[in-house]
N, C-alpha and C positions, 0 to 999 in steps of 0.2 A: 305769064306764070302766075294768074291769079286764081284766086278759089272764089267760085260764084256758087251762092246757095239761094236756092228757090223757095222762097218762104212767104205766107200768109202775113206775117208780123215781124219784118227785119228788124224793127227797134226793139221788142220784145227779146228776140232772139239775142241780140248783142248786149241787152241788158242783163241776160240769163249767163251768157259767156262770161262777162266783168264779174257777175255775182260769183260764179264757180273759182274764178281764179282769185279773186279777193279772199273767200272763205277758205282756200285751199282745197277745193272739191276737185279742180283741175290743177293739181299741185305742181306739174312739170311747167306750167306757163307763167309768166311775169306780165303785167300790165305797166306800161311807161305812165308817166303824168300826164301825157299828151293821148293818151289811150291806145298806143300802139302796142301789139304783142310780139314777145320774143320768147322763144323755147328755152327755159329755165336752166338746163342741164349745165354743168360745169362746161362741158365741150363745146356747148351751143350758144349758149346765152349771149346776147348782143352781137352776135354774128351777123344776123339780119332781123328783119322785122315785117309784120303784117300790119298795114295801116287799114283799118275798117270803113266802108263807105256803104251808105244805105242809097239804094235806087229805088226810089218809090214807085215810080211808074212800071218798074219792071218787077215789083216784088223780090227784089234780092237784096240779099247782104254780101258785099263783096270785101274781100281780103288782098290787097295789092301788096306784092313783095317790095321791100326796101332794103336796098344793101347798105351795109354801115359805111360811113363817110370814107374811111380810108382803104376800102376795098375796091379794086378796079373792076371785079366780075363776081358773079354769082356763078358758081360752080355747079355742077350738076349734083354733086352730092349735097350741096347745102340746099339747094331747091328741092332734092328728093326727102331729105330729113324734114324741113320745116313744112312742106305741104303734107307728107304723110302723117306727122303728129298731129297738124291741125285738123285733119279729117279724122283721125282716130278719135281725138277728144270729141269732135261734133256726133260721130257715129254713137260714141259709149254714153256721153250724156245729154245730148240734145235731139236724139233720132225722131222724138213727137213734134219737134218744133219746125220742121222742114220737110220738102218732098223729095229735093234732090241735091246733090252737091257736085261741081264740076272742077277738075284742076286743070288749068290750061298749060300747053306746052310752050307756048310763044306769048311774050311779053302783052298784056292785055290790061285796060282799065281796071284798077287804077294802080298799076304796078308805076314804080319810079327807080329805076337803075340804068 
């Protein structure tokens, strides 16, 4: 259930994402102190997190889904909301920084749940 972004410069893309969140351009997202992302609306905030990883050799920026510690499972609804909203943000603000984006339907690196 990872998001895999193919980009020539994964470091730059991640920096741009962080900048957009920090400056409230991507105002529905929140960044934690350790760099994880959560969807910041009242209903979904801190229900799950995306952990970014840069895969240099593959020219990829990946976001792995991480469940909240007290949550036993990731529901389909939670997965759907988080993935669709992150992809929406990528396409809205960063379409010039990547070639394609994929959302996996099964657990993939760097998912942690």
